[in-house]
PQR file of N, CA, C, O and H, with PARSE charges and radii, in Angstrom:
ATOM      1  N   MET A   1       3.946   6.218  -7.147 -0.4000 1.5000
ATOM      2  CA  MET A   1       5.347   5.848  -7.238 -0.0000 2.0000
ATOM      3  C   MET A   1       5.455   4.405  -7.730  0.5500 1.7000
ATOM      4  O   MET A   1       4.603   3.563  -7.447 -0.5500 1.4000
ATOM      5  N   ILE A   2       6.533   4.150  -8.475 -0.4000 1.5000
ATOM      6  CA  ILE A   2       6.815   2.798  -8.947 -0.0000 2.0000
ATOM      7  C   ILE A   2       8.154   2.343  -8.372  0.5500 1.7000
ATOM      8  O   ILE A   2       9.045   3.163  -8.150 -0.5500 1.4000
ATOM      9  H   ILE A   2       7.225   4.834  -8.704  0.4000 1.0000
ATOM     10  N   ASN A   3       8.296   1.057  -8.133 -0.4000 1.5000
ATOM     11  CA  ASN A   3       9.551   0.493  -7.653 -0.0000 2.0000
ATOM     12  C   ASN A   3      10.521   0.342  -8.816  0.5500 1.7000
ATOM     13  O   ASN A   3      10.128  -0.036  -9.920 -0.5500 1.4000
ATOM     14  H   ASN A   3       7.571   0.391  -8.313  0.4000 1.0000
ATOM     15  N   VAL A   4      11.784   0.639  -8.562 -0.4000 1.5000
ATOM     16  CA  VAL A   4      12.841   0.510  -9.561 -0.0000 2.0000
ATOM     17  C   VAL A   4      13.926  -0.385  -8.972  0.5500 1.7000
ATOM     18  O   VAL A   4      14.466  -0.103  -7.902 -0.5500 1.4000
ATOM     19  H   VAL A   4      12.104   0.946  -7.666  0.4000 1.0000
ATOM     20  N   ASN A   5      14.233  -1.460  -9.679 -0.4000 1.5000
ATOM     21  CA  ASN A   5      15.193  -2.450  -9.190 -0.0000 2.0000
ATOM     22  C   ASN A   5      16.458  -2.449 -10.043  0.5500 1.7000
ATOM     23  O   ASN A   5      16.487  -1.875 -11.131 -0.5500 1.4000
ATOM     24  H   ASN A   5      13.794  -1.689 -10.547  0.4000 1.0000
ATOM     25  N   ASP A   6      17.495  -3.097  -9.535 -0.4000 1.5000
ATOM     26  CA  ASP A   6      18.711  -3.275 -10.329 -0.0000 2.0000
ATOM     27  C   ASP A   6      18.336  -3.956 -11.642  0.5500 1.7000
ATOM     28  O   ASP A   6      17.526  -4.883 -11.656 -0.5500 1.4000
ATOM     29  H   ASP A   6      17.471  -3.563  -8.651  0.4000 1.0000
ATOM     30  N   GLY A   7      18.921  -3.498 -12.735 -0.4000 1.5000
ATOM     31  CA  GLY A   7      18.613  -4.038 -14.057 -0.0000 2.0000
ATOM     32  C   GLY A   7      17.624  -3.170 -14.813  0.5500 1.7000
ATOM     33  O   GLY A   7      17.417  -3.365 -16.010 -0.5500 1.4000
ATOM     34  H   GLY A   7      19.579  -2.745 -12.724  0.4000 1.0000
ATOM     35  N   GLN A   8      17.009  -2.210 -14.124 -0.4000 1.5000
ATOM     36  CA  GLN A   8      16.056  -1.314 -14.771 -0.0000 2.0000
ATOM     37  C   GLN A   8      16.706   0.044 -15.028  0.5500 1.7000
ATOM     38  O   GLN A   8      17.687   0.420 -14.386 -0.5500 1.4000
ATOM     39  H   GLN A   8      17.178  -2.052 -13.151  0.4000 1.0000
ATOM     40  N   CYS A   9      16.138   0.755 -15.972 -0.4000 1.5000
ATOM     41  CA  CYS A   9      16.731   2.013 -16.440 -0.0000 2.0000
ATOM     42  C   CYS A   9      17.050   3.010 -15.324  0.5500 1.7000
ATOM     43  O   CYS A   9      18.101   3.650 -15.358 -0.5500 1.4000
ATOM     44  H   CYS A   9      15.341   0.450 -16.493  0.4000 1.0000
ATOM     45  N   GLY A  10      16.179   3.148 -14.355 -0.4000 1.5000
ATOM     46  CA  GLY A  10      16.395   4.119 -13.283 -0.0000 2.0000
ATOM     47  C   GLY A  10      17.675   3.918 -12.504  0.5500 1.7000
ATOM     48  O   GLY A  10      18.184   4.850 -11.880 -0.5500 1.4000
ATOM     49  H   GLY A  10      15.325   2.627 -14.327  0.4000 1.0000
ATOM     50  N   ARG A  11      18.195   2.706 -12.538 -0.4000 1.5000
ATOM     51  CA  ARG A  11      19.441   2.406 -11.824 -0.0000 2.0000
ATOM     52  C   ARG A  11      20.605   2.167 -12.780  0.5500 1.7000
ATOM     53  O   ARG A  11      21.655   1.657 -12.387 -0.5500 1.4000
ATOM     54  H   ARG A  11      17.782   1.949 -13.044  0.4000 1.0000
ATOM     55  N   CYS A  12      20.402   2.543 -14.039 -0.4000 1.5000
ATOM     56  CA  CYS A  12      21.434   2.364 -15.064 -0.0000 2.0000
ATOM     57  C   CYS A  12      22.282   3.622 -15.201  0.5500 1.7000
ATOM     58  O   CYS A  12      21.779   4.739 -15.085 -0.5500 1.4000
ATOM     59  H   CYS A  12      19.550   2.957 -14.358  0.4000 1.0000
ATOM     60  N   LEU A  13      23.543   3.431 -15.443 -0.4000 1.5000
ATOM     61  CA  LEU A  13      24.476   4.536 -15.657 -0.0000 2.0000
ATOM     62  C   LEU A  13      24.045   5.428 -16.815  0.5500 1.7000
ATOM     63  O   LEU A  13      24.292   6.633 -16.789 -0.5500 1.4000
ATOM     64  H   LEU A  13      23.952   2.523 -15.537  0.4000 1.0000
ATOM     65  N   HIS A  14      23.417   4.863 -17.812 -0.4000 1.5000
ATOM     66  CA  HIS A  14      23.045   5.615 -19.009 -0.0000 2.0000
ATOM     67  C   HIS A  14      21.747   6.398 -18.872  0.5500 1.7000
ATOM     68  O   HIS A  14      21.461   7.261 -19.703 -0.5500 1.4000
ATOM     69  H   HIS A  14      23.216   3.883 -17.833  0.4000 1.0000
ATOM     70  N   PHE A  15      20.953   6.115 -17.839 -0.4000 1.5000
ATOM     71  CA  PHE A  15      19.679   6.800 -17.647 -0.0000 2.0000
ATOM     72  C   PHE A  15      19.939   8.250 -17.249  0.5500 1.7000
ATOM     73  O   PHE A  15      20.520   8.520 -16.198 -0.5500 1.4000
ATOM     74  H   PHE A  15      21.184   5.415 -17.164  0.4000 1.0000
ATOM     75  N   GLY A  16      19.506   9.173 -18.092 -0.4000 1.5000
ATOM     76  CA  GLY A  16      19.709  10.588 -17.817 -0.0000 2.0000
ATOM     77  C   GLY A  16      21.159  11.027 -17.910  0.5500 1.7000
ATOM     78  O   GLY A  16      21.538  12.064 -17.366 -0.5500 1.4000
ATOM     79  H   GLY A  16      19.033   8.953 -18.946  0.4000 1.0000
ATOM     80  N   GLU A  17      21.956  10.247 -18.590 -0.4000 1.5000
ATOM     81  CA  GLU A  17      23.400  10.502 -18.662 -0.0000 2.0000
ATOM     82  C   GLU A  17      23.717  11.914 -19.158  0.5500 1.7000
ATOM     83  O   GLU A  17      24.689  12.520 -18.707 -0.5500 1.4000
ATOM     84  H   GLU A  17      21.648   9.404 -19.031  0.4000 1.0000
ATOM     85  N   HIS A  18      22.925  12.433 -20.064 -0.4000 1.5000
ATOM     86  CA  HIS A  18      23.180  13.760 -20.616 -0.0000 2.0000
ATOM     87  C   HIS A  18      22.159  14.792 -20.148  0.5500 1.7000
ATOM     88  O   HIS A  18      22.166  15.935 -20.606 -0.5500 1.4000
ATOM     89  H   HIS A  18      22.136  11.940 -20.430  0.4000 1.0000
ATOM     90  N   ASN A  19      21.292  14.387 -19.245 -0.4000 1.5000
ATOM     91  CA  ASN A  19      20.243  15.277 -18.758 -0.0000 2.0000
ATOM     92  C   ASN A  19      19.918  14.927 -17.304  0.5500 1.7000
ATOM     93  O   ASN A  19      18.755  14.731 -16.952 -0.5500 1.4000
ATOM     94  H   ASN A  19      21.286  13.459 -18.873  0.4000 1.0000
ATOM     95  N   ALA A  20      20.943  14.852 -16.473 -0.4000 1.5000
ATOM     96  CA  ALA A  20      20.778  14.430 -15.085 -0.0000 2.0000
ATOM     97  C   ALA A  20      20.077  15.515 -14.267  0.5500 1.7000
ATOM     98  O   ALA A  20      20.237  16.709 -14.520 -0.5500 1.4000
ATOM     99  H   ALA A  20      21.888  15.011 -16.760  0.4000 1.0000
ATOM    100  N   ASP A  21      19.305  15.073 -13.289 -0.4000 1.5000
ATOM    101  CA  ASP A  21      18.660  15.985 -12.350 -0.0000 2.0000
ATOM    102  C   ASP A  21      18.570  15.306 -10.984  0.5500 1.7000
ATOM    103  O   ASP A  21      18.962  14.149 -10.831 -0.5500 1.4000
ATOM    104  H   ASP A  21      19.175  14.102 -13.083  0.4000 1.0000
ATOM    105  N   ASP A  22      18.058  16.022 -10.009 -0.4000 1.5000
ATOM    106  CA  ASP A  22      17.979  15.491  -8.645 -0.0000 2.0000
ATOM    107  C   ASP A  22      17.064  14.276  -8.531  0.5500 1.7000
ATOM    108  O   ASP A  22      17.247  13.443  -7.643 -0.5500 1.4000
ATOM    109  H   ASP A  22      17.739  16.962 -10.134  0.4000 1.0000
ATOM    110  N   THR A  23      16.088  14.169  -9.418 -0.4000 1.5000
ATOM    111  CA  THR A  23      15.167  13.033  -9.372 -0.0000 2.0000
ATOM    112  C   THR A  23      15.909  11.728  -9.612  0.5500 1.7000
ATOM    113  O   THR A  23      15.604  10.718  -8.979 -0.5500 1.4000
ATOM    114  H   THR A  23      15.939  14.846 -10.139  0.4000 1.0000
ATOM    115  N   ILE A  24      16.877  11.739 -10.518 -0.4000 1.5000
ATOM    116  CA  ILE A  24      17.649  10.515 -10.794 -0.0000 2.0000
ATOM    117  C   ILE A  24      18.386  10.044  -9.550  0.5500 1.7000
ATOM    118  O   ILE A  24      18.426   8.847  -9.263 -0.5500 1.4000
ATOM    119  H   ILE A  24      17.125  12.560 -11.032  0.4000 1.0000
ATOM    120  N   VAL A  25      18.963  10.971  -8.821 -0.4000 1.5000
ATOM    121  CA  VAL A  25      19.668  10.614  -7.581 -0.0000 2.0000
ATOM    122  C   VAL A  25      18.695   9.961  -6.612  0.5500 1.7000
ATOM    123  O   VAL A  25      19.019   8.939  -6.007 -0.5500 1.4000
ATOM    124  H   VAL A  25      18.930  11.942  -9.054  0.4000 1.0000
ATOM    125  N   GLN A  26      17.518  10.533  -6.460 -0.4000 1.5000
ATOM    126  CA  GLN A  26      16.525   9.980  -5.543 -0.0000 2.0000
ATOM    127  C   GLN A  26      16.047   8.592  -5.985  0.5500 1.7000
ATOM    128  O   GLN A  26      15.819   7.718  -5.148 -0.5500 1.4000
ATOM    129  H   GLN A  26      17.256  11.363  -6.952  0.4000 1.0000
ATOM    130  N   ILE A  27      15.896   8.393  -7.285 -0.4000 1.5000
ATOM    131  CA  ILE A  27      15.497   7.083  -7.796 -0.0000 2.0000
ATOM    132  C   ILE A  27      16.546   6.043  -7.438  0.5500 1.7000
ATOM    133  O   ILE A  27      16.212   4.945  -6.993 -0.5500 1.4000
ATOM    134  H   ILE A  27      16.082   9.103  -7.965  0.4000 1.0000
ATOM    135  N   ARG A  28      17.793   6.381  -7.629 -0.4000 1.5000
ATOM    136  CA  ARG A  28      18.882   5.429  -7.353 -0.0000 2.0000
ATOM    137  C   ARG A  28      19.030   5.151  -5.867  0.5500 1.7000
ATOM    138  O   ARG A  28      19.354   4.027  -5.483 -0.5500 1.4000
ATOM    139  H   ARG A  28      18.065   7.273  -7.991  0.4000 1.0000
ATOM    140  N   VAL A  29      18.804   6.134  -5.036 -0.4000 1.5000
ATOM    141  CA  VAL A  29      18.936   5.961  -3.598 -0.0000 2.0000
ATOM    142  C   VAL A  29      17.731   5.234  -3.009  0.5500 1.7000
ATOM    143  O   VAL A  29      17.889   4.294  -2.230 -0.5500 1.4000
ATOM    144  H   VAL A  29      18.540   7.047  -5.348  0.4000 1.0000
ATOM    145  N   ASN A  30      16.515   5.672  -3.383 -0.4000 1.5000
ATOM    146  CA  ASN A  30      15.296   5.152  -2.777 -0.0000 2.0000
ATOM    147  C   ASN A  30      14.678   3.961  -3.504  0.5500 1.7000
ATOM    148  O   ASN A  30      13.895   3.216  -2.915 -0.5500 1.4000
ATOM    149  H   ASN A  30      16.386   6.435  -4.016  0.4000 1.0000
ATOM    150  N   GLY A  31      15.022   3.777  -4.778 -0.4000 1.5000
ATOM    151  CA  GLY A  31      14.439   2.695  -5.553 -0.0000 2.0000
ATOM    152  C   GLY A  31      12.985   2.935  -5.916  0.5500 1.7000
ATOM    153  O   GLY A  31      12.246   1.990  -6.192 -0.5500 1.4000
ATOM    154  H   GLY A  31      15.657   4.383  -5.257  0.4000 1.0000
ATOM    155  N   GLU A  32      12.570   4.199  -5.917 -0.4000 1.5000
ATOM    156  CA  GLU A  32      11.211   4.571  -6.296 -0.0000 2.0000
ATOM    157  C   GLU A  32      11.259   5.765  -7.234  0.5500 1.7000
ATOM    158  O   GLU A  32      12.106   6.648  -7.101 -0.5500 1.4000
ATOM    159  H   GLU A  32      13.171   4.967  -5.693  0.4000 1.0000
ATOM    160  N   ALA A  33      10.327   5.773  -8.190 -0.4000 1.5000
ATOM    161  CA  ALA A  33      10.266   6.869  -9.154 -0.0000 2.0000
ATOM    162  C   ALA A  33       8.820   7.289  -9.356  0.5500 1.7000
ATOM    163  O   ALA A  33       7.912   6.466  -9.242 -0.5500 1.4000
ATOM    164  H   ALA A  33       9.639   5.055  -8.298  0.4000 1.0000
ATOM    165  N   PRO A  34       8.596   8.572  -9.659 -0.5600 1.5000
ATOM    166  CA  PRO A  34       7.240   8.988 -10.012  0.2800 2.0000
ATOM    167  C   PRO A  34       6.779   8.212 -11.243  0.5500 1.7000
ATOM    168  O   PRO A  34       7.579   7.952 -12.142 -0.5500 1.4000
ATOM    169  N   GLU A  35       5.518   7.845 -11.294 -0.4000 1.5000
ATOM    170  CA  GLU A  35       4.993   7.023 -12.386 -0.0000 2.0000
ATOM    171  C   GLU A  35       5.174   7.656 -13.755  0.5500 1.7000
ATOM    172  O   GLU A  35       5.336   6.939 -14.742 -0.5500 1.4000
ATOM    173  H   GLU A  35       4.868   8.057 -10.564  0.4000 1.0000
ATOM    174  N   ASP A  36       5.152   8.966 -13.840 -0.4000 1.5000
ATOM    175  CA  ASP A  36       5.228   9.648 -15.130 -0.0000 2.0000
ATOM    176  C   ASP A  36       6.632  10.174 -15.460  0.5500 1.7000
ATOM    177  O   ASP A  36       6.797  10.924 -16.423 -0.5500 1.4000
ATOM    178  H   ASP A  36       5.021   9.549 -13.038  0.4000 1.0000
ATOM    179  N   TYR A  37       7.638   9.789 -14.672 -0.4000 1.5000
ATOM    180  CA  TYR A  37       8.987  10.313 -14.895 -0.0000 2.0000
ATOM    181  C   TYR A  37       9.688   9.594 -16.052  0.5500 1.7000
ATOM    182  O   TYR A  37       9.761   8.366 -16.075 -0.5500 1.4000
ATOM    183  H   TYR A  37       7.504   9.181 -13.890  0.4000 1.0000
ATOM    184  N   VAL A  38      10.194  10.362 -17.000 -0.4000 1.5000
ATOM    185  CA  VAL A  38      11.001   9.833 -18.100 -0.0000 2.0000
ATOM    186  C   VAL A  38      12.247  10.696 -18.244  0.5500 1.7000
ATOM    187  O   VAL A  38      12.258  11.868 -17.868 -0.5500 1.4000
ATOM    188  H   VAL A  38      10.135  11.360 -16.982  0.4000 1.0000
ATOM    189  N   ASN A  39      13.292  10.093 -18.795 -0.4000 1.5000
ATOM    190  CA  ASN A  39      14.523  10.819 -19.078 -0.0000 2.0000
ATOM    191  C   ASN A  39      15.182  10.143 -20.272  0.5500 1.7000
ATOM    192  O   ASN A  39      14.719   9.112 -20.760 -0.5500 1.4000
ATOM    193  H   ASN A  39      13.283   9.141 -19.100  0.4000 1.0000
ATOM    194  N   ASP A  40      16.271  10.746 -20.730 -0.4000 1.5000
ATOM    195  CA  ASP A  40      16.927  10.212 -21.920 -0.0000 2.0000
ATOM    196  C   ASP A  40      17.786   8.996 -21.604  0.5500 1.7000
ATOM    197  O   ASP A  40      18.250   8.815 -20.478 -0.5500 1.4000
ATOM    198  H   ASP A  40      16.648  11.584 -20.334  0.4000 1.0000
ATOM    199  N   CYS A  41      17.985   8.166 -22.626 -0.4000 1.5000
ATOM    200  CA  CYS A  41      18.891   7.029 -22.538 -0.0000 2.0000
ATOM    201  C   CYS A  41      20.171   7.415 -23.270  0.5500 1.7000
ATOM    202  O   CYS A  41      20.150   7.671 -24.474 -0.5500 1.4000
ATOM    203  H   CYS A  41      17.608   8.314 -23.540  0.4000 1.0000
ATOM    204  N   GLY A  42      21.269   7.455 -22.550 -0.4000 1.5000
ATOM    205  CA  GLY A  42      22.538   7.855 -23.142 -0.0000 2.0000
ATOM    206  C   GLY A  42      23.397   6.687 -23.593  0.5500 1.7000
ATOM    207  O   GLY A  42      24.572   6.875 -23.911 -0.5500 1.4000
ATOM    208  H   GLY A  42      21.285   7.247 -21.572  0.4000 1.0000
ATOM    209  N   HIS A  43      22.829   5.470 -23.629 -0.4000 1.5000
ATOM    210  CA  HIS A  43      23.608   4.313 -24.072 -0.0000 2.0000
ATOM    211  C   HIS A  43      24.109   4.574 -25.486  0.5500 1.7000
ATOM    212  O   HIS A  43      23.331   4.991 -26.344 -0.5500 1.4000
ATOM    213  H   HIS A  43      21.875   5.317 -23.371  0.4000 1.0000
ATOM    214  N   PRO A  44      25.395   4.338 -25.747 -0.5600 1.5000
ATOM    215  CA  PRO A  44      25.958   4.634 -27.069  0.2800 2.0000
ATOM    216  C   PRO A  44      25.198   3.997 -28.235  0.5500 1.7000
ATOM    217  O   PRO A  44      25.117   4.593 -29.309 -0.5500 1.4000
ATOM    218  N   ALA A  45      24.648   2.814 -28.045 -0.4000 1.5000
ATOM    219  CA  ALA A  45      23.914   2.147 -29.125 -0.0000 2.0000
ATOM    220  C   ALA A  45      22.577   2.822 -29.416  0.5500 1.7000
ATOM    221  O   ALA A  45      22.028   2.671 -30.508 -0.5500 1.4000
ATOM    222  H   ALA A  45      24.714   2.330 -27.173  0.4000 1.0000
ATOM    223  N   HIS A  46      22.046   3.573 -28.433 -0.4000 1.5000
ATOM    224  CA  HIS A  46      20.742   4.212 -28.580 -0.0000 2.0000
ATOM    225  C   HIS A  46      20.831   5.728 -28.704  0.5500 1.7000
ATOM    226  O   HIS A  46      19.838   6.385 -29.015 -0.5500 1.4000
ATOM    227  H   HIS A  46      22.492   3.696 -27.547  0.4000 1.0000
ATOM    228  N   GLU A  47      21.989   6.273 -28.469 -0.4000 1.5000
ATOM    229  CA  GLU A  47      22.148   7.717 -28.332 -0.0000 2.0000
ATOM    230  C   GLU A  47      21.607   8.501 -29.522  0.5500 1.7000
ATOM    231  O   GLU A  47      20.974   9.539 -29.328 -0.5500 1.4000
ATOM    232  H   GLU A  47      22.796   5.739 -28.216  0.4000 1.0000
ATOM    233  N   GLY A  48      21.833   8.042 -30.725 -0.4000 1.5000
ATOM    234  CA  GLY A  48      21.366   8.752 -31.908 -0.0000 2.0000
ATOM    235  C   GLY A  48      19.858   8.751 -32.061  0.5500 1.7000
ATOM    236  O   GLY A  48      19.311   9.530 -32.841 -0.5500 1.4000
ATOM    237  H   GLY A  48      22.347   7.198 -30.882  0.4000 1.0000
ATOM    238  N   LEU A  49      19.178   7.876 -31.317 -0.4000 1.5000
ATOM    239  CA  LEU A  49      17.725   7.796 -31.400 -0.0000 2.0000
ATOM    240  C   LEU A  49      17.030   8.788 -30.470  0.5500 1.7000
ATOM    241  O   LEU A  49      15.836   9.048 -30.613 -0.5500 1.4000
ATOM    242  H   LEU A  49      19.622   7.243 -30.683  0.4000 1.0000
ATOM    243  N   HIS A  50      17.782   9.339 -29.518 -0.4000 1.5000
ATOM    244  CA  HIS A  50      17.234  10.290 -28.539 -0.0000 2.0000
ATOM    245  C   HIS A  50      16.033   9.690 -27.806  0.5500 1.7000
ATOM    246  O   HIS A  50      14.983  10.320 -27.685 -0.5500 1.4000
ATOM    247  H   HIS A  50      18.753   9.128 -29.402  0.4000 1.0000
ATOM    248  N   LEU A  51      16.210   8.458 -27.320 -0.4000 1.5000
ATOM    249  CA  LEU A  51      15.136   7.761 -26.619 -0.0000 2.0000
ATOM    250  C   LEU A  51      14.817   8.417 -25.285  0.5500 1.7000
ATOM    251  O   LEU A  51      15.711   8.851 -24.558 -0.5500 1.4000
ATOM    252  H   LEU A  51      17.064   7.945 -27.418  0.4000 1.0000
ATOM    253  N   LYS A  52      13.557   8.481 -24.983 -0.4000 1.5000
ATOM    254  CA  LYS A  52      13.077   8.877 -23.660 -0.0000 2.0000
ATOM    255  C   LYS A  52      12.485   7.623 -23.053  0.5500 1.7000
ATOM    256  O   LYS A  52      11.602   7.002 -23.645 -0.5500 1.4000
ATOM    257  H   LYS A  52      12.831   8.128 -25.574  0.4000 1.0000
ATOM    258  N   VAL A  53      12.962   7.245 -21.878 -0.4000 1.5000
ATOM    259  CA  VAL A  53      12.537   5.991 -21.259 -0.0000 2.0000
ATOM    260  C   VAL A  53      12.059   6.226 -19.834  0.5500 1.7000
ATOM    261  O   VAL A  53      12.450   7.196 -19.185 -0.5500 1.4000
ATOM    262  H   VAL A  53      13.680   7.749 -21.397  0.4000 1.0000
ATOM    263  N   SER A  54      11.215   5.331 -19.362 -0.4000 1.5000
ATOM    264  CA  SER A  54      10.751   5.400 -17.979 -0.0000 2.0000
ATOM    265  C   SER A  54      11.788   4.748 -17.072  0.5500 1.7000
ATOM    266  O   SER A  54      12.643   3.989 -17.528 -0.5500 1.4000
ATOM    267  H   SER A  54      10.897   4.543 -19.890  0.4000 1.0000
ATOM    268  N   ALA A  55      11.700   5.051 -15.801 -0.4000 1.5000
ATOM    269  CA  ALA A  55      12.664   4.524 -14.842 -0.0000 2.0000
ATOM    270  C   ALA A  55      12.572   3.017 -14.683  0.5500 1.7000
ATOM    271  O   ALA A  55      13.549   2.391 -14.273 -0.5500 1.4000
ATOM    272  H   ALA A  55      11.006   5.667 -15.429  0.4000 1.0000
ATOM    273  N   ASN A  56      11.431   2.414 -14.994 -0.4000 1.5000
ATOM    274  CA  ASN A  56      11.306   0.968 -14.833 -0.0000 2.0000
ATOM    275  C   ASN A  56      11.444   0.220 -16.155  0.5500 1.7000
ATOM    276  O   ASN A  56      11.113  -0.962 -16.238 -0.5500 1.4000
ATOM    277  H   ASN A  56      10.638   2.923 -15.327  0.4000 1.0000
ATOM    278  N   GLY A  57      11.940   0.916 -17.205 -0.4000 1.5000
ATOM    279  CA  GLY A  57      12.241   0.250 -18.463 -0.0000 2.0000
ATOM    280  C   GLY A  57      13.473  -0.635 -18.312  0.5500 1.7000
ATOM    281  O   GLY A  57      14.163  -0.590 -17.293 -0.5500 1.4000
ATOM    282  H   GLY A  57      12.209   1.877 -17.137  0.4000 1.0000
ATOM    283  N   MET A  58      13.737  -1.433 -19.331 -0.4000 1.5000
ATOM    284  CA  MET A  58      14.895  -2.336 -19.290 -0.0000 2.0000
ATOM    285  C   MET A  58      15.459  -2.534 -20.689  0.5500 1.7000
ATOM    286  O   MET A  58      14.742  -2.400 -21.680 -0.5500 1.4000
ATOM    287  H   MET A  58      13.177  -1.469 -20.159  0.4000 1.0000
ATOM    288  N   CYS A  59      16.759  -2.858 -20.765 -0.4000 1.5000
ATOM    289  CA  CYS A  59      17.373  -3.281 -22.023 -0.0000 2.0000
ATOM    290  C   CYS A  59      18.625  -4.087 -21.712  0.5500 1.7000
ATOM    291  O   CYS A  59      19.033  -4.179 -20.554 -0.5500 1.4000
ATOM    292  H   CYS A  59      17.342  -2.967 -19.960  0.4000 1.0000
ATOM    293  N   ASP A  60      19.233  -4.665 -22.727 -0.4000 1.5000
ATOM    294  CA  ASP A  60      20.439  -5.488 -22.544 -0.0000 2.0000
ATOM    295  C   ASP A  60      21.687  -4.664 -22.272  0.5500 1.7000
ATOM    296  O   ASP A  60      22.729  -5.222 -21.931 -0.5500 1.4000
ATOM    297  H   ASP A  60      18.902  -4.590 -23.668  0.4000 1.0000
ATOM    298  N   GLY A  61      21.600  -3.336 -22.419 -0.4000 1.5000
ATOM    299  CA  GLY A  61      22.764  -2.479 -22.226 -0.0000 2.0000
ATOM    300  C   GLY A  61      22.919  -1.949 -20.818  0.5500 1.7000
ATOM    301  O   GLY A  61      23.694  -1.018 -20.600 -0.5500 1.4000
ATOM    302  H   GLY A  61      20.753  -2.882 -22.696  0.4000 1.0000
ATOM    303  N   TYR A  62      22.195  -2.519 -19.840 -0.4000 1.5000
ATOM    304  CA  TYR A  62      22.245  -2.043 -18.457 -0.0000 2.0000
ATOM    305  C   TYR A  62      23.660  -2.051 -17.905  0.5500 1.7000
ATOM    306  O   TYR A  62      24.402  -3.022 -18.056 -0.5500 1.4000
ATOM    307  H   TYR A  62      21.565  -3.275 -20.018  0.4000 1.0000
ATOM    308  N   MET A  63      24.015  -0.949 -17.264 -0.4000 1.5000
ATOM    309  CA  MET A  63      25.280  -0.836 -16.508 -0.0000 2.0000
ATOM    310  C   MET A  63      24.932  -0.187 -15.187  0.5500 1.7000
ATOM    311  O   MET A  63      24.356   0.901 -15.166 -0.5500 1.4000
ATOM    312  H   MET A  63      23.412  -0.161 -17.141  0.4000 1.0000
ATOM    313  N   ALA A  64      25.267  -0.829 -14.095 -0.4000 1.5000
ATOM    314  CA  ALA A  64      24.936  -0.292 -12.775 -0.0000 2.0000
ATOM    315  C   ALA A  64      25.553   1.089 -12.582  0.5500 1.7000
ATOM    316  O   ALA A  64      26.714   1.320 -12.920 -0.5500 1.4000
ATOM    317  H   ALA A  64      25.735  -1.713 -14.113  0.4000 1.0000
ATOM    318  N   ALA A  65      24.757   1.996 -12.036 -0.4000 1.5000
ATOM    319  CA  ALA A  65      25.219   3.363 -11.767 -0.0000 2.0000
ATOM    320  C   ALA A  65      26.066   3.400 -10.519  0.5500 1.7000
ATOM    321  O   ALA A  65      26.545   4.465 -10.130 -0.5500 1.4000
ATOM    322  H   ALA A  65      23.814   1.808 -11.761  0.4000 1.0000
TER
END
């Protein structure tokens, strides 16, 4: 497991925005994510790229979930 803090993708509104699952809820509640967990980034600036990001990734487009 990896720690996920505010400012990181796992706690961002855009993380898994179009492909949400129960794991995202657990990441946001517990602040921990499986090391190999990735999901899509739904940020409008990145949406056309279909990015898959890890829960501990970061970018300037962070919005708290």
